[in-house]
C-alpha positions in Angstrom: -25.5 -67.0 67.4 -25.2 -63.8 69.4 -22.4 -62.5 67.1 -24.7 -62.4 64.0 -26.4 -59.1 64.9 -22.9 -57.7 65.7 -21.8 -58.6 62.2 -25.0 -57.6 60.4 -25.4 -54.1 61.9 -22.1 -52.7 60.5 -22.8 -54.3 57.1 -26.3 -52.8 56.9 -25.0 -49.4 58.0 -22.3 -49.5 55.3 -24.7 -50.2 52.6 -27.3 -47.6 53.7 -27.3 -44.4 51.7 -29.1 -41.2 52.9 -29.9 -40.3 49.3 -32.0 -43.5 48.9 -34.0 -42.8 52.1 -36.1 -39.9 50.8 -39.6 -40.4 52.0 -38.8 -43.5 54.0 -39.3 -41.8 57.4 -42.6 -40.3 56.5 -43.9 -43.5 55.0 -42.7 -45.6 57.9 -44.5 -43.3 60.4 -47.7 -43.5 58.4 -47.4 -47.2 57.9 -46.6 -47.9 61.5 -49.7 -46.0 62.7 -51.9 -47.8 60.2 -50.4 -51.2 61.2 -50.9 -50.4 64.9 -54.6 -49.9 64.2 -54.9 -53.1 62.2 -53.7 -55.3 65.0 -51.0 -56.6 67.3 -47.7 -57.0 65.7 -48.6 -55.2 62.4 -47.0 -51.9 63.3 -43.5 -53.1 62.2 -44.8 -54.6 59.0 -46.7 -51.5 58.3 -43.7 -49.3 58.9 -41.6 -51.4 56.5 -44.2 -51.4 53.9 -44.8 -47.6 54.3 -41.1 -47.0 53.9 -40.9 -49.0 50.7 -44.1 -47.4 49.2 -43.0 -43.9 50.1 -39.5 -44.4 48.7 -41.0 -45.7 45.4 -43.3 -42.7 45.2 -40.4 -40.2 45.7 -38.1 -42.0 43.3 -40.8 -42.0 40.6 -41.4 -38.3 41.3 -37.7 -37.5 41.0 -37.4 -39.4 37.7 -40.4 -37.4 36.3 -38.8 -34.1 37.4 -35.5 -35.1 35.9 -37.2 -36.0 32.6 -39.1 -32.7 32.6 -35.9 -30.7 33.1 -34.2 -32.5 30.2 -37.1 -31.7 27.8 -36.8 -28.0 28.4 
């Protein structure tokens, strides 16, 4: 059972891409602070949710900018 994290960590690092992480750190920080104020144990869930929401926002913004450049 102890070998599972040793196997999972390299797999997660191999699939991570820095290009997909835009906005994740900022969202995770805001979500973590908000989750901390909600209650005990919610900071991690808030950080995860903040990362997802911020990544979605920046991806949508990038698609809109790309579409605007193509229409010029």
